[in-house]
ZAMARGU-4260 file (C-alpha; in steps of 0.2 Angstrom, whole numbers, plus 5000, padded with zeros to 4 digits):
<rodrens>
0) 4836/5100/4598 | 4840/5112/4583 | 4840/5106/4565 | 4859/5108/4564 | 4862/5096/4578
5) 4848/5084/4575 | 4854/5066/4571 | 4853/5060/4553 | 4842/5044/4549 | 4852/5028/4546
10) 4849/5016/4531 | 4833/5009/4538 | 4826/5027/4539 | 4825/5027/4558 | 4832/5042/4567
15) 4844/5034/4581 | 4842/5040/4598 | 4857/5050/4606 | 4868/5041/4618 | 4863/5045/4636
20) 4874/5058/4645 | 4885/5051/4658 | 4881/5060/4674 | 4896/5065/4684 | 4894/5070/4703
25) 4899/5088/4706 | 4913/5083/4718 | 4921/5072/4704 | 4919/5084/4689 | 4937/5090/4692
30) 4947/5076/4697 | 4957/5080/4713 | 4947/5095/4717 | 4936/5093/4733 | 4919/5100/4734
35) 4923/5111/4749 | 4940/5119/4752 | 4948/5114/4769 | 4952/5129/4780 | 4970/5135/4779
40) 4976/5139/4797 | 4982/5156/4798 | 4998/5160/4809 | 4999/5179/4808 | 5016/5187/4811
45) 5018/5200/4824 | 5023/5218/4818 | 5027/5234/4826 | 5020/5251/4820 | 5007/5265/4822
50) 4992/5254/4818 | 4998/5240/4829 | 5000/5252/4843 | 4983/5259/4840 | 4975/5241/4841
55) 4983/5238/4858 | 4978/5255/4864 | 4960/5250/4860 | 4962/5233/4868 | 4968/5241/4884
60) 4954/5254/4884 | 4940/5242/4880 | 4945/5228/4892 | 4949/5240/4906 | 4931/5246/4904
65) 4923/5229/4902 | 4932/5220/4916 | 4933/5235/4928 | 4916/5243/4927 | 4906/5229/4935
70) 4916/5231/4951 | 4913/5250/4952 | 4901/5256/4966 | 4890/5271/4966 | 4880/5274/4982
75) 4884/5257/4988 | 4877/5249/4972 | 4885/5242/4957 | 4888/5257/4945 | 4882/5248/4929
80) 4869/5234/4931 | 4855/5228/4921 | 4845/5219/4934 | 4833/5209/4924 | 4826/5200/4939
85) 4821/5216/4948 | 4818/5225/4932 | 4829/5239/4936 | 4843/5246/4926 | 4857/5255/4936
90) 4867/5266/4924 | 4881/5277/4933 | 4868/5284/4946 | 4853/5284/4934 | 4839/5271/4938
95) 4829/5266/4923 | 4813/5255/4923 | 4806/5245/4909 | 4795/5259/4905 | 4811/5268/4900
100) 4814/5256/4886 | 4814/5270/4874 | 4831/5275/4879 | 4838/5258/4875 | 4830/5259/4858
105) 4837/5276/4855 | 4854/5270/4860 | 4854/5256/4848 | 4849/5269/4834 | 4863/5280/4839
110) 4875/5265/4838 | 4869/5260/4821 | 4871/5278/4814 | 4888/5280/4822 | 4893/5263/4814
115) 4886/5269/4797 | 4895/5286/4799 | 4912/5279/4803 | 4911/5265/4790 | 4907/5278/4776
120) 4922/5289/4782 | 4935/5276/4785 | 4929/5259/4782 | 4929/5245/4794 | 4937/5254/4809
125) 4925/5245/4821 | 4931/5228/4815 | 4949/5232/4815 | 4951/5240/4832 | 4936/5238/4843
130) 4925/5223/4839 | 4925/5210/4853 | 4930/5197/4840 | 4946/5207/4835 | 4950/5212/4853
135) 4949/5194/4861 | 4958/5186/4846 | 4972/5199/4848 | 4973/5194/4867 | 4973/5176/4863
140) 4986/5178/4850 | 4997/5187/4862 | 4996/5172/4874 | 5000/5161/4859 | 5015/5171/4854
145) 5022/5171/4872 | 5021/5152/4874 | 5024/5146/4856 | 5034/5159/4849 | 5032/5170/4833
150) 5025/5164/4817 | 5040/5154/4811 | 5041/5145/4828 | 5023/5141/4828 | 5023/5134/4810
155) 5038/5123/4816 | 5028/5118/4831 | 5013/5113/4820 | 5023/5103/4809 | 5032/5094/4823
160) 5026/5078/4832 | 5019/5077/4849 | 5032/5077/4863 | 5034/5084/4880 | 5039/5102/4874
165) 5024/5103/4862 | 5012/5096/4875 | 5018/5109/4888 | 5017/5124/4876 | 5000/5119/4869
170) 4993/5114/4886 | 4999/5130/4894 | 4992/5140/4880 | 4975/5132/4882 | 4975/5134/4900
175) 4978/5152/4899 | 4964/5154/4886 | 4952/5145/4897 | 4956/5156/4912 | 4953/5172/4901
180) 4937/5165/4894 | 4930/5161/4911 | 4934/5178/4918 | 4926/5185/4902 | 4910/5175/4904
185) 4910/5180/4923 | 4912/5198/4919 | 4899/5198/4906 | 4886/5190/4917 | 4891/5202/4930
190) 4882/5216/4920 | 4866/5207/4923 | 4868/5199/4941 | 4878/5209/4954 | 4895/5203/4952
195) 4900/5204/4970 | 4887/5191/4974 | 4889/5181/4958 | 4907/5177/4961 | 4904/5168/4977
200) 4889/5159/4970 | 4899/5152/4955 | 4914/5147/4966 | 4902/5138/4978 | 4891/5130/4963
205) 4875/5137/4971 | 4869/5147/4956 | 4864/5135/4942 | 4858/5147/4929 | 4872/5159/4933
210) 4885/5145/4931 | 4877/5140/4915 | 4878/5157/4907 | 4896/5160/4913 | 4901/5144/4905
215) 4891/5148/4889 | 4900/5164/4886 | 4916/5157/4891 | 4915/5144/4878 | 4909/5156/4865
220) 4925/5167/4869 | 4936/5152/4869 | 4930/5145/4853 | 4928/5161/4843 | 4945/5169/4848
225) 4955/5153/4850 | 4949/5143/4835 | 4937/5151/4823 | 4946/5168/4823 | 4945/5175/4805
230) 4931/5163/4801 | 4919/5173/4811 | 4923/5189/4802 | 4922/5180/4785 | 4907/5169/4786
235) 4897/5172/4802 | 4897/5191/4804 | 4884/5200/4793 | 4893/5216/4793 | 4906/5210/4781
240) 4892/5207/4768 | 4883/5223/4769 | 4898/5235/4771 | 4898/5238/4753 | 4881/5247/4754
245) 4890/5260/4765 | 4906/5262/4755 | 4909/5274/4741 | 4924/5279/4730 | 4928/5292/4744
250) 4929/5280/4758 | 4946/5278/4766 | 4952/5260/4764 | 4968/5250/4765 | 4975/5252/4748
255) 4990/5245/4738 | 4997/5258/4726 | 4999/5247/4710 | 5006/5261/4700 | 5021/5262/4712
260) 5022/5244/4716 | 5021/5235/4699 | 5030/5225/4692 | 5035/5217/4709 | 5050/5207/4712
265) 5065/5204/4723 | 5080/5214/4721 | 5096/5218/4731 | 5096/5234/4741 | 5103/5249/4732
270) 5098/5242/4714 | 5090/5255/4702 | 5074/5245/4701 | 5067/5257/4688 | 5081/5253/4676
275) 5076/5235/4678 | 5058/5238/4675 | 5053/5234/4693 | 5041/5243/4704 | 5044/5247/4723
280) 5036/5230/4729 | 5050/5218/4732 | 5037/5204/4734 | 5042/5199/4752 | 5024/5194/4756
285) 5026/5202/4773 | 5010/5211/4771 | 5001/5194/4769 | 5011/5186/4784 | 5004/5199/4796
290) 4986/5200/4790 | 4975/5192/4803 | 4962/5187/4789 | 4976/5179/4778 | 4972/5190/4762
295) 4984/5198/4750 | 4980/5217/4750 | 4989/5218/4733 | 4974/5210/4725 | 4963/5225/4728
300) 4949/5228/4740 | 4941/5212/4748 | 4927/5210/4759 | 4938/5199/4771 | 4949/5215/4775
305) 4945/5221/4792 | 4955/5238/4790 | 4967/5234/4804 | 4981/5242/4795 | 4994/5230/4800
310) 4999/5227/4782 | 5003/5246/4781 | 5015/5244/4796 | 5023/5229/4788 | 5026/5238/4771
315) 5032/5254/4779 | 5045/5244/4788 | 5051/5236/4772 | 5051/5253/4763 | 5062/5260/4776
320) 5075/5246/4774 | 5075/5248/4756 | 5076/5267/4757 | 5060/5269/4747 | 5046/5282/4751
325) 5033/5275/4763 | 5015/5273/4758 | 5016/5259/4745 | 5001/5252/4756 | 4992/5266/4764
330) 4975/5273/4769 | 4967/5281/4754 | 4952/5281/4743 | 4948/5274/4726 | 4946/5291/4719
335) 4962/5296/4728 | 4972/5282/4720 | 4965/5285/4703 | 4968/5303/4703 | 4984/5304/4713
340) 4976/5315/4727 | 4987/5321/4741 | 4982/5319/4760 | 4973/5337/4760 | 4962/5332/4745
345) 4957/5316/4754 | 4952/5325/4770 | 4942/5338/4760 | 4931/5324/4752 | 4926/5318/4770
350) 4912/5331/4771 | 4902/5324/4757 | 4882/5323/4757 | 4881/5306/4764 | 4893/5310/4778
355) 4884/5326/4782 | 4867/5317/4783 | 4873/5303/4794 | 4882/5316/4805 | 4867/5328/4807
360) 4855/5313/4811 | 4868/5307/4824 | 4870/5324/4832 | 4851/5327/4832 | 4846/5311/4840
365) 4861/5311/4853 | 4856/5329/4858 | 4838/5324/4860 | 4842/5309/4870 | 4854/5319/4881
370) 4841/5332/4884 | 4828/5320/4888 | 4839/5311/4901 | 4844/5328/4909 | 4826/5333/4910
375) 4819/5316/4916 | 4810/5316/4933 | 4817/5302/4944 | 4800/5298/4950 | 4788/5285/4943
380) 4769/5285/4947 | 4757/5272/4941 | 4738/5272/4946 | 4727/5256/4946 | 4709/5257/4951
385) 4703/5245/4964 | 4691/5234/4954 | 4683/5227/4969 | 4676/5244/4975 | 4673/5255/4960
390) 4663/5269/4969 | 4654/5270/4985 | 4645/5283/4997 | 4653/5284/5014 | 4649/5293/5030
395) 4647/5312/5029 | 4640/5312/5012 | 4656/5308/5003 | 4659/5299/4987 | 4674/5288/4988
400) 4685/5279/4975 | 4699/5267/4980 | 4715/5266/4970 | 4732/5256/4971 | 4747/5267/4967
405) 4764/5262/4963 | 4778/5275/4968 | 4795/5272/4961 | 4809/5282/4968 | 4822/5283/4955
410) 4835/5292/4966 | 4849/5285/4976 | 4842/5292/4993 | 4826/5289/5003 | 4812/5301/4999
415) 4796/5306/5007 | 4782/5311/4995 | 4765/5320/4998 | 4750/5315/4989 | 4736/5326/4983
420) 4722/5325/4970 | 4713/5338/4959 | 4700/5338/4945 | 4684/5339/4955 | 4679/5353/4967
425) 4682/5347/4985 | 4692/5331/4980 | 4704/5326/4993 | 4715/5311/4998 | 4706/5303/5013
430) 4720/5291/5016 | 4738/5294/5022 | 4745/5309/5012 | 4763/5306/5015 | 4773/5290/5009
435) 4791/5286/5012 | 4800/5276/4999 | 4818/5269/5000 | 4832/5274/4988 | 4829/5265/4971
440) 4814/5256/4978 | 4796/5254/4973 | 4781/5254/4985 | 4763/5250/4982 | 4750/5260/4993
445) 4731/5261/4994 | 4724/5278/4991 | 4706/5283/4995 | 4699/5299/4986 | 4684/5307/4992
450) 4673/5321/4985 | 4657/5329/4992 | 4641/5322/4985 | 4634/5332/4972 | 4651/5340/4967
455) 4650/5332/4950 | 4637/5325/4939 | 4635/5306/4939 | 4647/5297/4927 | 4666/5296/4925
460) 4677/5311/4927 | 4695/5313/4924 | 4706/5318/4939 | 4725/5319/4943 | 4734/5312/4957
465) 4751/5321/4961 | 4766/5315/4971 | 4778/5328/4976 | 4795/5325/4985 | 4796/5334/5002
470) 4811/5347/5001 | 4814/5345/4982 | 4804/5357/4972 | 4806/5350/4955 | 4803/5331/4960
475) 4785/5331/4956 | 4775/5318/4945 | 4757/5317/4940 | 4746/5302/4935 | 4729/5303/4926
480) 4714/5292/4931 | 4695/5293/4933 | 4684/5296/4947 | 4667/5288/4946 | 4651/5296/4953
485) 4636/5285/4955 | 4619/5289/4950
</rodrens>
């Protein structure tokens, strides 16, 4: 306590103690203000326009791929299947093994770099148009609008009491939501379990784990797209929090032109608003009503904004009715708004150092991955020594080592392979030199290698075992191992 605020002694000469502070709970510090704000249900209004059409085009594109690809067949096998049980990944004619995990790692790096590049150039394009949360929320909202009406009708239905009409509309909506969610869960699991066998198992209740995962992903879709909606984007998705690290003042974002719009206020059509001291914003709040995140873009850039552009469509429709120029809300940059740049100047600022670095890295890694896949040999060869018999001398004065070899045929046709060995003078394959392996199958074979006694000094010697496909000159694979010569 400072000298200025220290209590003075009373007439007895004693310094009185200060009165104890009354501790007020945080929740009661401001009377009537709750500790946590209750969620305000958002009922977005539907709108037509360029960005709305783009959103639905991406909905159709992504869902035709997601729902349709598991049913495609290539060479009598599911075209895209991550078979975790058999540890094989079928990707449009390619067969990858767990040893090819590097391709998955590179694919994740490419996806991350692409996300960084697109975000730096044009903000949250992924969130606004292609994110599964956005896509399924849009689908669920379409069902909601068909059964409960547009925004005003849904608000009236929310405020009304329960009756037969409300029960029928709400019940029908949730029934369709559940059907979509179940089919989504089935399609997702169908990427890991062959979907043509998965569907009968689920319908017959014979696959407990398959049923569990179908219901799990169905429940996640139903809850996230039907109830949580914008809460996932605001509070659960980390992307909304670290997007600012990828933004700069030349990133295209949904922007409100305050210089044109302020001061905002209602007015009749045809009024000279400049003479009245008004801007071009008529304060109709249509941009807020159509926003799936429930924000007011006129308050500036906010992390909740997913960059969907629906507020641009809404504002442009109002500008058309008022006979004002479009673009009061538009895609622009912070520098562009501050300096009054036109579209050409905004485009020229796209090729800035950060974008060039992301683009060069993305192009280099993608090219390297494509080249590696194109040059990849669809044949796997693994050698394991037979530990029960490391080395022995057999008839004819031959030294013999025994190996177990796994041959993986990563093509979609049956193959016959010839086996040979090299590394020691006179080394040969003493077992069968031809092996047949079915399409996309593995086979373990026992191989005996023999070398003449005295062909090499006692000890361990490196040798190579080669498998070559009959009739295909380029389909050759080698595996290195050791040949033991006893003393």
